[in-house]
N, C-alpha and C positions, 0 to 999 in steps of 0.2 A: 509041095504043100508046106514043108518046113521053111522053105525060102520065103514063101508068101507070108507066113506067120511072123517070121523075123522082120520082114519089111514093115508089116503092120505094126509090130511092137515098136520099131524105131520111129515110125511116123507118130505114134501116140506120145513117145518120149519127147520128140521134137516139138509137138503141139503143146505139151505140158510146159516145156521149157520156155516156149514163146509166150505163154500166158503167165509166167512167173511175174508177180506184181513188182514193179520198180517205180519208186518216186524220186524225181530229180529236183535238186534244190540249188539255188545260188545264195550263199550266205556271205554277207559283207560285214566286216568288223573294222571299226576305226577307234583307236585309242590314242589319246594325246596327253602328254605329260610335260608341263612347262613348255609348250609350243613344239615339242617333239612328237610328230604324228607317225603312227604305224597303221598302214592300211592293208588289210588282207581280204581276199575274196576266194572262197572255196566253192568249187563245183562238185556237188555231192550226189551220189546215187545210194538210196536206201532200198534194199531188196529183201524179200522173204526167202529164206533158205529152205525151211521146212516148218510144219506146224506141230507143236507138242501140246497135248491137251492139259497136262499138269503144270508145266512151267511157262506156258505161253508160246509165242512164235519165236523160232530161231531166225534172227535177222543178220544182215551184213551191211556195214557202212563202207563205201568206197569213195576215196577222194579222186575224182577223175580229172580235175584241173585245179590250178592254184595260181594266184597272183599276189604279189607283195610289193609294197612301196614303203620304204622307211628311210627318209633322207635320201642319200645317194645309193641305197641298196634297192635294187630292182630285180624282179623275177616274174616270168609269166610262162606257163606251159603252152600258151597260145602263140607265143613268139619268143623262142629261146634266144634269138639274136639280140634281144633288147635287155637281157640280163646284165646287171652291173653290180659288182661288190656284194653279191648275195651271200657268198661264203665267208664274209668277214665276221659274221656273228654265228654263235652256236645255235641260234634259232633255226638256221638252215637245216640242221640235222633233223629236228622234229618235223619241219615242213616237208622235207624230202621223204622221210619215213612214211608219212601219210599217203604220199603218192605211190609208194612202192608196195605197201601192205594193206590188205583190207582188215576191218575190225568186226568180229562177230559178237553178238549180244542177244539176249532174249528180252521180249517185251510182253507184258501181261496187263491188259486194261490201261495202257499208257504208262505203266511203271517199267522203267528200263533197268535191267539187271546186267551188270558187267562182271565177267570172271576176271577179277583184278590180277590174280596170280598168273593166269594164262596170258593176259595182255602184256604184263610186265616181262614175263619170260620170253615172249616173242620179240619184244622190243630189245631185250638184253642180247638175244641171239643175233639180231641184225646189227646192233652197235658193235658187238664183238667181231662180226664178219667185216665190218667197216674199219676195224682196228682203231676205234675211237679212243683217244688218250684217257688215261686213268683219271686225270684231274677234272675232266668234263663229263666223264661217263655217267656218274650218278645223277648229276644235274640234268643231262640230256635225257636220261631215263625218266626222271620225274616230270620234266617239262613235256615230253612227248605224251606220256600217259595223261597228264592234266589237260593238255591242249585238245586231245581228241575225245576224252571222256566228257569234258565240258561242251564240246561241239555237239556230240551225240545227244546229250541231255537237252540241249536247246531245241532239238527238232521235235521233241515230244512235250506237250503241255499237260502235265499231270498234277499241277498245283491245286486244281479244283476237283473235288470228288463229286459223285452224283448227287449227294445231299446238298453240297454247296451250290450246285447248279440249280436245284429247286429253290434254295433260299435266295439266290440272286434274282429270281423272277420278280421278287417283291421289293428287295432292298439291297444296298451294297453290303459286303461283308469284309472283315479285316482278319487276316491270318498272318501271324509272325511279322506284324508291322506293315504288311502290304494290304492296301485297300483295292478290292476288285469291284468292277461295275459291269453288269451285263449290257451289251450293246445289241446283240442279236442271238436268237436261238431257234434252230429248227432241226430236222432230222439229219441234214447234211452238213451243217456247220454251226459252231458256237463262236461268237465274237465277244471278246472281253477287253476292257480297258483296265489297267492297273497302275498304281502309283505308290510311292513311299518317300517320306521326307523325314530327315532327322537333322541334328545340329550341324553335321559336316557333309551331308550328301543329299542328293535328290535323285529319284529314279521314276521314269514314266514310260509306259509302253502300251501297245495294243497288240492283240493277237487274235487270229481266227484258227480253229483247228477242227479236225474231223472227230465227232463225238464217239465214233466206234473205235478208231485206232489211236486217237489222241495225237496223231501226227499233225504238225503245224501246217496250215495252208499258207499263211503269211504272217509275219510279225515284224514289228519295229520297236526298238527300245532305245532310250538314251538316259545316261546317268552323268551327273556332275558331282565332283567331290573336291574337298580342300582340307588341308591340314598345315600345321606349323612344324617346320623342321627344327633341328637342334639349335639353330641360330635365330629362331623366331621368324624366319622367312616363310611367307605364305606360299604353299605349293598347291597348284590347282591342276585338275585333270578332268578328262571327259572320256566316256566310252559310249559308242553307239553300235548297234547291231541291227541288221535287216535280214529277214529270211523270206525267200520267195520260191514258190514252185516254179519249175522251169522245164523246158524240153531237154532232150538228151544233149549232152556236151559233144560237140562235133569237131573239136580240134584233133589234129593228127595224133595217133597213138605213139607214146614215147616208151621205148623199151626199158626194162628194168636196169640193164647194165649201164644205161646212160646215167641213171641216178647213182649207181655204184662208182662210175667214173668221177662224178662231181665230188662226192663225199670223200672217197679215198685219196683224191688229189688235193683235198683242202688242208688247211693248217691244223685242223682238229683231229686228223688221222695220223697214226704211226705207219701207215702204208708206205709213206715216202720219207719218214723221219726216224732217226734213232737218237734217243736222249736229247730231244728237242732240237736236233740239228738235221738239216737235209742230208740224206744218205744217197750218195751217187749210184750205188748198186740198186737201191729200191726205186730211185727215179727212173733208171733205165728199164727196170722190170715193169713199172707203170707205163712207160712209153711203149714197150714191146706189146703190152696187153691191149692198149687202146688205139695206137697209132693208125693201124690199118683201117679201122672202122670210123674213127672220129678225127682224122687228120685235118679235115676242113670244118670242124666244129669249133666255134669261138670259145665255148667254155673249156673245152679240152686244151685248146691252144693257150689260153690264159693260164691254166693250171701248169701245163708243161713249161712254158716260158718262165713263169714265176719261180719254179723249182730250179730250172737250169741256171737262172740268173744268180740264185743264192749260192750255187756251186762255184761261181766266179771263175769259169773257164771258157775256152774258146767255143764250146758247144752251144752256149747261148747265142753268141754272135752268128754262128753258122745257121742255127735254127731260125733266128730272127730274119736273116737275109733270104731264107728259102720260103717264107710264108707270104702269101698274097697280102698286100697292104690292107685290102678291104676287110680281111678277117681279124685284124688287130685295131681297126678304127675305134676310137673312143677309149683306148687304153694307153697307158704311159709307154707301152712297148712301141707304139707308133712314133712317139716323140723320140725314143731312142734310135729308131730306124732312120728317121730323117736327119739325125745328126751324126750317123755313122760315117766312117771314112770311105767305105767301099760302096756307097750308094750310087747307082747308075742314074743317068739323066732320065731314062724312062721311068724308073721307080720314083725319082724325085717329083716328076710331073704328076704322077699318079697319087703320091702321098699328100702333097700340099693341100689339095681340095678336101682330103679326108680329115685333116686336122680340125678340131673344134676351135671355137674362138679363143679359148684360153691357151690351147696348145699352139695355135698360130701366133698369138701375141708373144708367148714365151720364146718361141723359136726365133722370130724376127728381132724382138727387142733385147733378148738376153743372150742369144747365141750367134746368129748370123751377123748381127750388127757389130759384134766384137771383131770378127774377121774383116769386115768392111773397113773398120777403123784403120787397119794397116793396108788398105786398098788391095786386098787379096783379089786377084782377077776372077777366080772361080766363084767367089762369094758375090762379087759385083754382078756377074752374069746371072746368078740365082735371084738376086734382088730385082734385076731388070725383068726377068721372066715372070716372077710373081706379081710385080706391079703392072705389067703391061700385056701379058699374054693369057691370063687366067680370068676367073669370073670377077664380078663386082666385089664380092666378099674379100677376095685376096687383094684386089686393087686398093680397097679402103685400108686394109691392114698394112700394105707395103708401100704405097705411094709416097708418104712423107719420108720414109727411110730412103727410098730411091732418089728423091729430090735432093736429100742431103748428100748422097754419094756423088751426085752431079756437082753440087755446090763446093764440095771439098776439092774438086779438080779444076776449078776456074778461079780467076782473080778479078775478072771484069765486074765492076760494081753494079752496073746496070743489069747484068745477067743475074747477079746475086739478088738484087732487089726484085727482079721478076719472079725468081723462085720463091722468095719470101712472101711476095704478094699472093702467089698461088696457094701457099700453105695457109695464109691468113684468111683466104676466101673459101677454104674447105669447110664443109659442114661438120657438126659435132661428132659424127661417127668417125671421121678421120682423126679427130683430136683424142678420142677415147680409144678406139680399136687400133688406130695407127700411131698412137703416141706422138701426135704432131707437136705437142708442146716441147718435147725434148729437142726436136729438129728446128723448130722456130727459134728457140733460144741459142742453139748452136750456130745457126746461120746469122743471128743477130750479133753474136760475138765475132764472126768472120767479117761482117759488115763494119763493125766498130774498128777492126784492125785496118781496114782498107779505106774507110770513108768517115770515121769518127762516129761518135755517139748520136743516135737518132731517138730522142725522147718520145716523139710522136708514135713511131712504130713500136717502141717498147710498151707504150700505154695500150696500144691495140692488142698486143700479146697478152698483157695483164687482163684486159677486159674480156678477152676470149676465154682465158683459163678461169677467170672468176665465175663466169656463168656456169661452167662445168662443175666447179667445186660447190657452188651454192645449190645445185640440184641434188637434194638428199637421196634421190632414188638412183643416182649414178653409182654403179658398182666400182668405178675407178675414181671415185670422189677424192680419196686421200692421196692417190697418185697425183691428181691435179693440184691438190693442196701443196704437195711438195714442190711441184713446178712453180706454183704461185709464190711460195716463199723464196725460191731462188730468183725468180723474175724480179722481185722487189730488191733482193740483195744485189743483183746485177745492176739494176737501176741505181742503187745506192753507190756502188763502186764507180759508176760512170758519171755520176753527178759532179759538176765542176766544184772545186774546193771553196769557191766563194759563196756557195749555196748551202751553208752549214745546216740551217733549219730544215731545208727540204731533205738533205741527206739523212738527218736524224729521223725524220718522219718515215722515209723509205725503209731505213733499217728497223725502225719500230714495227713496220708492217711485215718485214721479213721474219722478225721474231714472233709476231702475232700468228702468222700462218705456219710456223714450225710445229711439228707434232706435239700434242699435249698428253699423249699416252701411248702405250705400246700398241694399242689397237689402231692408232692412226699412222703407225710406221709401216707403210706399204712396202711389201717385199720388193716389188719391182723398182722402187725408188733407189735401191742400192746400185742397180745398173745405170740408172740415170746419173747418179753422182759420179760414177766412173767416167762417163762421157763428158758431162758438164764441168767436172772438177768442182762440184758443189759440196755443200755440207748437209748433214741431216737436220741440224738445228742452228739457228742464228741468235738464240737468246743470249748466249755468252758475249757475242760481238756487240749486241745492243747494250748489254749491261756494262761492258767495259767502256763503251763510248759515253754512257751516262756518268760513270765514275770519273772519267777523264775530264768531263765538263763540270765536275764538282757537285754532281747530284748523287752522292753515294747513298743517301737514305732511300731515294727512289729506286736506285739500282739494287739495294738490299731487298726491298720488297719484291722486285722482279726475280731475284735469285731464289727467294723463299717460294714464290709461286712456281717457278720452274722445278724446284725440288719436289714440291707437292705433286706436280704433273708427272715428272720422271725422276723419282727419288734416287734410284740406284746410280744412274748415269750423271746426275747433277750434284751429288753430295760433294765430290771433290772441289768443284768450282765454288759452291756455297761456302765450304770450309775455308778455301784459300782466300776468297774475297773478304770474308768476315775477319780472318786473322790479319790480313794486310791493312784493313781499314778501321778496325775497332780493337778493343782490348783482346789480345790473343788468348789470354788465360781464361777469359770468360766465355769462350765458345761452347765449352761443354755444358755449362749451365744454361746458356742461351738456347742451345739445340734441344736440351731436355725439356725446358719449360715453355719455349715459344714455338718450336717446330714440331716435335714429336706428337703433341696432343692433336695437331691438325691432320695427322695421317689417318687413313681409314683403319678401322678395326680389322684385325685378322679374324676370319671366320673360325668359330670354335668347332671342334669335332670330338667325337667319341668313337674310336675305332678299335679293332682287334689286332694284336700283334700275331706273329706266326706261331706263337704258343697258345693262341686263343685267349689271351689275357686282355682285359680292357685297358685302353690308354686314352686319357683325356688331354686335350690341348692345354688345359689348365696346369698340367704337370710341367710345362715348358716355361712357365712364368718365372721371372727373376733373372734370366740370362738371355743373351742374344742367341737366337736359334736359326739355323739353316734347315729349311725343309726342302727335300728333293722329291719331285714327282717323277716316277720312272716306271719301267716295265721290262720284264725279261724278253719281250717280243721286240723291243726298241733297240735298233742297232747302235745309235749314238749313246744310249743309256748304258748298254753293255760295255761299249768301248771305254767309257770314262770310269767304270766301276773300280778298277785297280787304284786309280788316283783317289776316288772317294773313300775307298776302304782305308787307304793310308792316312787320309785326312782325319777320318773318324778315330783311328787308333792313336794318332798323335794327340787329339783332344782328350781321349780317354786316359792317356798316360800323364797328361798335364793336370795335376791336381788343382792348380790355380786357374785353370781355364775358365773364362767367362762366357764360353760359347757351347751351345747344345747342337747336336746334329740328329735329324730324324728323316727317314725316307718313307714314302708312301707308294706302294706298288699299285698301279692302276690297270684295269682291264686284264687282270691276271688271276692266277689261282695260288692258294697257299702252297699246294704241293709243288708247283713249278718254281715258286720263289725259294722254297726250302731246298729243292734239288739244285737250283742255280747257286745258292750260297754255299751249299755243301761241296759241290763239285769244284768250286773255285776258292774254297777256304776263306770266304768273306765273313766279316764280323759285324757289318753295319746293322743297326737296328732297322726293322721294317714293320710298318703298319700296312694292313690290307685295306684298300679303298672300299667304301660303301657305295661307290658310283655317284655319290653326291658331293663328296669333298672336293673333287677336281672341278666340278661345276661351280661350287661356292667360291673357289679360289680363281675362277675364270682361267683355268689352264688352257693355253692356246696351242701347245706343242710339247713334245717330250725330248729330252728331259727339261724340266723347268725348276728353277730355284727361287725360293722366297725366303726373305729374312724377316724374322719376327722380333720386334723390340722387346725388352724385358717387361714392358707394360702390356704387350699384346697388340701392338700396332703393326701394320703390314708394309713391307718394302719389297715389291716385285723386282726381279732382275730379268734381263733378256738373255736369250740363248747366246752363249759365247762370251758373256760379260764376266769380268774378273771378280766374282763374288767373294772369293777367299780374301783378297786384299780389302774389299769393302767391309766385310764383317769384322775383320781384324781391326781396322781403323775405328769402326763404330764401338767395338767392345772396349776400346781404350778410353772412351768418353765417360761411361758410367754403367753401373748395374743397379738393379732394384732389389732390395731384400725381399725374400718371399715371406709373406705373413703367415 
């Protein structure tokens, strides 16, 4: 009898549990800021835990699924293999927390009540368990609490009281600047449209909700805003949210230790780091903890390989060679694997089709081609295999390279022409993804050696490349532009000496198609220049020829324009030309009055230093200033810091110096920067970025140096450029007294 009663009791409990009301939602949020879009989708379950007559119902919010897309950051609980770069932002910490922990709250007549202390205490405990670094701990705590409290509040529509509902039956009402309009009202649902407009933003939305629980049935809202930043630049943004009832989320259940593996293996955790450096013992402990269970999981593999690579030992190479290539597809580790010395033929054939378009292009045009240049037999065989034995994608990428390897080994003119004609007849995909322009120009040079200059074929090459450059949607447009500049220069070099006017016109075109800014200097062009023995820029050649022909004033205008396009790299040639052709002593005055005013203004800023004091860019006026954009996370930045520190100390000791130095730490924290400076006894001044200053300066990589004139004009420099010599020469020209 007792057994029967126990069974009956259990059946009642199961029946009650099955009847526990749960509402499922899909919430989509999209926020964009100056064309940077962040898309999030939450799969949510809201369920009643128990009913309390005084405080309302005790409820629970669970995030049962999540998707995120922000630039190249991707994550989806529905397909973990598609995740990319998700852990590069601290936002991942709060996103993962929601998937791991439920949130309890009470609700009474649609009013949500959150135990803030309890929520934050639970978040703190989890962040501590994940060993989140001190400098991001507090920010992660606040962001996590804010993210989910806002998400929860959005599921209940309590802005309208019962009296408001009655008033809305006859007319619209306005509360706190928001205007509400009743669309529908009955016992099961209330539908309302709402809007708000002010001088800098607009908001519009519609919602329907259950009048008993105030839980949203569906909602959509959209807001637009704009404001002016410190430089008077208009910043625009947009936020959109949709909420819909849904069926139960059916993706595979993900165990909690998977989320632990993700976060503790990230940059933001001390689980594998000690004093901001990868700790070999901690890395091994991480591997021992998760290897057995997650050895074939892409996220774990990326974490493991990333940490092993930082240790710079043989363990990375051993681990890399032991992992199935498909598990590292889409990562830079796959590129490392294909270029490793010990790769087998079997692995090579498996890896090549897994490379994406960028990786395949880089491997063929930047790596394999260099070995082929010396006619390395193993590399020649690899090129032949890729071009002729794999899919159309690989054929397109490798066929021009393979034809060039054939051309290098023959001297028969007719055979060379046949190869050249095949390349010229290839469609645009071969010229873009296969870099056919490089090989057409190389073969044209071979033909010129054996059969003389062929102007007609050269024009065909120019015509082919021109179409590719003029296509503004072409991602390799500036690579083609560099090919075009060299094609015209090669035509100039091969033009008979008795055709001076034509030669000048060709050289002018070579100069015209030379890069006009750092943005036009395609990285891949460096490798093309190695093969073609070409130059990055032909403006100086053109201006020298103009001067030689007695057209020095026209040449000077071209030197000025080239300086305005590429000020750092062109200053020396402008200075030399002016001093050789005009009054040498007047260059300083000419440069100050005629050139500097034409430069772009340096964006102004107001930032905090590491002592939390305000610093304005106006404080740099009157001297030539070097600004360094860097970060403690940036290897090249850290490597050059001893040199920068010495440079700053020398300026500081020179009481007559006309040069300022300032650095701006980006994507970093004050605590990390202070610790880095203290641990290394560095004295350089550091300002903390507001995440806008690097955008305003259009920083393209780190470290980046910019020179600011005494008047506040901007001279960008490229990575690796000798900025010390340049600013030293500039500072000798003049200074501007500070008013």
